[in-house]
C-alpha positions, 0 to 999 in steps of 0.5 A: 500500500502506498504510505503517502496516500493519506497526505495526498488525500488531504491535498485533494480535499484542499483542491491542490492537485500538484506534485512537488518538483515536477516539470509543468511542461509535462502536464496534460494538455488542456483546452485554451483558457477562455477570456477572463471575466469579472466573475473570475477575479482572484483578487477580490470576491464577495462571500455569498455561500458560507457563514461562520459556524459552518462545519463540513466533515469528509471521509477519506478512502483509498482503493487498493486491490479493488477494495475501498479502505476508509482511512480517516476524516477531514473537518472544516470549521468556519469561525467569525472574527471582526474583519476575518474568517478563521477557517480550521481544517483538521485531518486525522487517520482512524485509530484502526489505521494508525498502526500503519500510517498515522496522520494528524494535520492541522491547518488554519487560515485567516481570510480577509472578509472583503476579498477572501484572500489569506492574511495568515496561514498556519500548518502544523502537521504530523504524518507517519513520524514526519513533522512540519510547522509553517506560519506564513504571513501574507502582505497582499498589498506589498506582494510579499510574505514572511514564512516561519518554518521548521520541524516545530513552532519552537525551531522555525527559521524565517524566509522572506519572499516576493510573491505575485499579486492576489496570492491564495493558500490551500484553504482560501482557494476552496472558499474562493471557488465556492463563490464563483458566479457559475451562471456566467461560466461556460462549460470548459472554461478555465479559471486560473489561480496561483497559490502559495504552498511550502514557500513555493508559488504554484500556478493552477487552472480549474476547468469547469465542466458544467452541471451533472444531475442525480449523482450518488454520494456514498453514505449521504444520498443523491445530489444535483452537482456542478463538476470541475476538473483541476489541472494535474501535473504528471510526476510521482503521484499522477500518470499522463492523462489522469483526471481529477473529478470534483463535484460540488452541490448545485445550490447556493451553498456550493459545498464540495461533495465528492473528490475522486482521483487516480494515483500511480497505485490505486485511487483515492476519494474524499466523500461528504460525511456530514454538515451543519451550520450551512448558510442556506438549506441544502436544496441540491439533495434529492433524497 
């Protein structure tokens, strides 16, 4: 069994289909991007989909030798501050799986309420004996960041970087994508976005594939959905031509329901397990 799959399940759920150290020139060909529209601005977007108190839980599965194994959960919580949303993401393996590969990951992002751009991102992870702590302060107006990184928060070293305008992180990317005006996106249209992860900038594209009705979500029911296919980069994890599938609820909440992707050994998926505190009724659910 691939011992790194849970780490990448976390990244799938955080919408980051990127392999470190890969050559972007090797990424699968995609259709030319449509001209930008005001709905695609990555510098500022109005929040119309979520609210403080929202909690969404996902189960993580790995397919190995035709058997789906439930390995862990990831929980997203949104908290209200005077000028920011604090989003906490906690991922961990189930106790029955920890004998093989234990994961306890904690991510926190502070998002500006006016733009949904990150102002502070904190990563504190433990994965199979590997530890890493990273506290990154974003100075969006000055196009720079300061990242304090180390094995633990007590032994960090500072790194100062200039970054591109309107830089997102793993978490802000999800809440940005939920607030796109889907009625103004064409099928096949690509949304470009840049994120900062592990002190590196990654340019990505998310391709919108349109609505798909009556999709069964294991353990949750059937939903009307909107479908996406993020860019994948060929390398350690993905083969040439691999495609990730992301389904979000086709209602005012736009919450991710299902994320599926092949990997070099098997496949992985994150499946909606529970939700509460949504801003709107879950009208996408059919049963």
